[in-house]
C-alpha positions as CSV (number, residue, x, y, z in Angstrom):
1,M,0.0,0.0,0.0
2,K,1.4,3.4,-1.0
3,K,1.8,5.8,1.9
4,T,3.2,9.3,2.2
5,T,5.5,9.9,5.2
6,L,6.9,13.1,6.6
7,A,10.1,12.6,8.6
8,I,11.2,15.4,10.9
9,D,14.5,15.7,12.8
10,I,14.1,18.6,15.2
11,G,17.6,19.5,16.4
12,S,19.2,22.3,18.4
13,S,21.0,23.8,15.3
14,K,18.7,22.9,12.5
15,V,15.4,21.2,11.6
16,V,15.3,18.8,8.7
17,A,12.1,17.6,7.0
18,V,11.9,14.9,4.4
19,L,8.7,14.0,2.5
20,A,8.7,10.5,0.9
21,K,6.3,8.0,-0.6
22,N,6.7,4.3,-1.1
23,D,5.7,2.4,-4.3
24,N,4.1,-1.0,-4.5
25,E,7.5,-2.7,-4.2
26,L,8.2,-0.6,-1.0
27,N,10.9,1.4,-2.7
28,I,11.1,4.9,-1.2
29,N,10.8,7.9,-3.4
30,I,11.8,11.3,-2.0
31,L,9.2,14.0,-2.8
32,G,10.9,16.9,-1.1
33,T,13.3,18.1,1.6
34,G,13.5,21.2,3.8
35,I,16.0,22.6,6.2
36,S,15.6,25.4,8.7
37,N,17.9,27.0,11.3
38,S,16.6,26.0,14.8
39,S,15.1,28.4,17.3
40,G,13.3,27.6,20.5
41,I,14.9,24.1,20.7
42,F,17.6,23.2,23.2
43,K,19.2,19.8,24.0
44,G,16.4,18.0,22.1
45,A,13.5,19.7,23.9
46,I,11.2,22.6,23.1
47,S,12.2,25.7,25.0
48,N,10.0,28.2,23.1
49,I,6.8,27.0,21.5
50,E,6.3,29.9,19.1
51,E,9.9,30.0,17.8
52,A,10.1,26.2,17.4
53,T,6.7,26.2,15.6
54,T,8.0,28.8,13.1
55,C,11.2,27.0,12.2
56,V,9.6,23.6,12.0
57,N,6.7,24.8,9.8
58,Y,9.3,26.5,7.5
59,A,11.2,23.3,7.0
60,I,8.0,21.4,6.4
61,S,6.8,24.0,3.9
62,L,10.0,23.6,1.9
63,A,9.6,19.8,1.9
64,K,6.0,20.1,0.8
65,K,6.7,22.8,-1.9
66,T,5.3,20.7,-4.7
67,Y,2.9,18.5,-2.7
68,S,-0.5,19.6,-1.4
69,E,-2.2,16.3,-0.5
70,E,-2.7,15.0,3.1
71,I,0.2,13.2,4.6
72,D,-0.5,9.7,5.8
73,N,2.1,9.5,8.6
74,T,4.5,11.9,10.3
75,I,7.6,10.5,12.2
76,V,9.5,12.8,14.6
77,S,12.8,11.9,16.1
78,I,13.2,12.3,19.9
79,S,16.6,12.8,21.7
80,S,17.8,10.2,24.1
81,K,18.2,12.9,26.7
82,N,14.5,13.0,27.2
83,S,14.0,9.3,27.3
84,K,14.3,6.3,29.7
85,S,14.6,2.8,28.5
86,I,13.7,-0.5,30.2
87,R,13.5,-4.1,29.3
88,S,10.4,-6.3,29.6
89,S,8.9,-9.5,28.3
90,G,5.5,-10.9,27.5
91,S,3.9,-14.2,26.4
92,I,0.7,-15.3,24.8
93,N,-0.9,-18.5,23.6
94,I,-1.2,-18.9,19.8
95,P,-4.9,-19.8,19.3
96,N,-4.7,-21.0,15.7
97,G,-1.3,-22.7,15.9
98,I,0.5,-20.2,13.6
99,V,1.9,-16.8,14.3
100,T,0.4,-13.9,12.4
101,E,0.9,-10.1,12.7
102,T,-2.0,-10.1,15.2
103,E,-0.1,-12.4,17.7
104,I,3.1,-10.4,17.3
105,N,1.2,-7.1,18.1
106,Q,-0.5,-8.8,21.0
107,V,2.6,-10.1,22.6
108,L,4.4,-6.7,22.2
109,Q,1.4,-5.1,24.0
110,M,1.7,-7.7,26.7
111,A,5.4,-6.9,27.2
112,I,4.5,-3.1,27.5
113,Y,1.7,-4.0,30.0
114,N,4.2,-6.0,32.1
115,A,6.8,-3.2,32.1
116,S,7.4,-0.9,35.1
117,I,6.8,2.4,33.3
118,I,7.0,5.6,35.2
119,P,3.6,7.4,35.2
120,E,5.0,10.6,33.8
121,Y,6.5,8.8,30.8
122,E,4.9,7.5,27.6
123,V,6.1,4.5,25.4
124,I,7.3,5.6,21.9
125,N,9.1,2.4,20.8
126,A,8.9,-1.3,21.8
127,I,11.8,-2.9,20.0
128,P,12.0,-6.7,20.0
129,I,15.3,-8.2,21.2
130,N,14.2,-11.7,20.4
131,F,11.2,-14.0,20.3
132,K,10.6,-17.5,21.5
133,I,8.1,-20.1,20.2
134,D,7.6,-23.0,22.6
135,D,11.0,-22.2,24.2
136,M,12.8,-22.1,20.9
137,E,14.6,-18.8,20.3
138,I,13.8,-17.2,17.0
139,K,14.3,-13.8,15.3
140,N,11.2,-13.6,13.2
141,P,8.2,-15.6,14.4
142,L,5.9,-14.6,11.5
143,N,4.1,-17.7,10.0
144,I,5.9,-20.1,12.4
145,N,3.8,-22.9,13.9
146,G,3.6,-23.2,17.7
147,T,1.5,-23.0,20.8
148,R,3.1,-20.2,22.8
149,L,4.8,-17.0,21.7
150,E,7.2,-15.0,24.0
151,V,9.0,-11.8,23.4
152,F,11.8,-9.9,25.1
153,V,11.7,-6.1,24.3
154,Y,13.7,-2.9,24.7
155,I,11.1,-0.2,25.6
156,V,11.8,3.4,25.0
157,T,9.8,5.9,27.0
158,V,9.7,9.7,26.9
159,K,8.3,12.3,29.3
160,K,4.7,13.0,28.5
161,T,5.3,16.8,28.7
162,T,8.0,16.5,26.0
163,I,5.6,14.6,23.7
164,T,2.9,17.2,24.4
165,N,5.2,20.1,23.5
166,F,6.2,18.4,20.2
167,R,2.6,17.8,19.3
168,T,1.8,21.4,20.0
169,V,4.6,22.5,17.7
170,L,3.3,20.1,15.0
171,K,-0.4,21.1,15.4
172,D,-0.6,22.7,12.0
173,V,0.7,19.6,10.1
174,K,-2.0,18.0,8.1
175,T,-1.4,14.3,8.8
176,N,-3.4,11.2,9.8
177,S,-1.0,10.3,12.6
178,I,2.2,11.5,14.4
179,N,4.6,8.9,15.7
180,F,7.9,9.4,17.6
181,V,11.2,7.4,17.3
182,L,14.4,7.5,19.3
183,D,16.9,9.7,17.4
184,A,19.9,7.4,17.9
185,Y,17.8,4.3,16.9
186,A,16.6,5.9,13.7
187,S,20.1,7.0,12.8
188,S,21.4,3.5,13.4
189,L,18.8,2.0,11.1
190,A,19.9,4.4,8.4
191,L,23.6,3.8,8.8
192,L,24.1,0.1,9.7
193,N,23.7,-3.0,7.5
194,E,22.4,-6.3,8.9
195,H,25.9,-7.7,9.3
196,Q,27.0,-4.7,11.4
197,K,23.9,-4.9,13.7
198,N,24.4,-8.7,14.1
199,F,28.2,-8.6,14.8
200,G,27.9,-5.8,17.3
201,T,28.2,-2.1,16.6
202,S,27.8,1.3,18.4
203,V,26.7,4.4,16.6
204,L,27.5,7.9,17.9
205,N,25.1,10.6,16.9
206,I,27.0,13.9,17.5
207,G,24.7,17.0,17.6
208,A,25.0,20.6,18.4
209,T,24.1,20.3,22.1
210,T,23.8,16.5,22.7
211,T,25.7,13.4,21.7
212,E,23.8,10.1,21.7
213,I,24.9,6.4,21.4
214,A,23.1,3.3,20.3
215,C,24.6,-0.2,20.7
216,F,23.5,-3.2,18.7
217,K,24.3,-6.9,19.0
218,N,22.6,-9.9,17.4
219,S,20.6,-7.4,15.2
220,S,19.0,-5.9,18.3
221,L,19.2,-2.6,20.1
222,L,20.7,-3.3,23.5
223,F,21.5,0.1,24.9
224,N,21.0,3.8,24.2
225,G,22.3,6.8,26.1
226,F,23.5,10.4,25.8
C-alpha cells in the first residue's frame, strides 16, 4: 500500500524535514526536503513553542513545496536525553497454531503492559530483542507454527510533557498520525547494515548540544544513552 510519510528531525542547530512515498515494491521515493535553522529548541527539547513552531513549519513548507495532499504519517525523532529505556517480556498463547501479525502485536502489547513504566512517561518504541516459540529462540516468528509465543523487548519511554510540546509545535501539520522514534535508533537503522547490527556495533550521533549512542548486538538494540 502506497503511503506518504513526513520525517522530521528537530535539532538544536537545524530542523530537517523529508517527504517521501513508497511504491508497491516498498521502494522509497523522495518527494521533497526542507532545512531550517533552529530556534526555540535546546538539547532535544522545546524551549519556546512559538519560535520552534515557526522554524519547524518553515522546514516542512520547503519539503511540501510541490505536494499539497494530506500526509499519511509523520515521524518525529526524539533525543535520548528526554528518554528512559527499560527491558520487559511478555507471552501469549497462539490460538490458531500459527503466528500472524496479530499475535506479534498482542505479545508486544503484553510486554509493554508488564513493564514498570514511570507514570510521567509514555512509550514511543517497543523494539523486540528476540522471540521464543515453545521455548525455541527465533528472530522472526511470523508464519511459524507453535502453541506459545514469547518476546523480550527494549522499551523506550519519553516524558509526556516532552511529547505534548512536540505535538503542539506540529499542530498545523495535516497528517493522519504522528509517531515518535528515538533519534539514535533511527540514525542506526539508516547507517548500519544487517551484518554490522548482528556482529555488534555502536553508533555515535553527535549533535550541536547533545551526543547520543546506540549499541547493537545480534541485530537488536541493547542500549542507548547520551
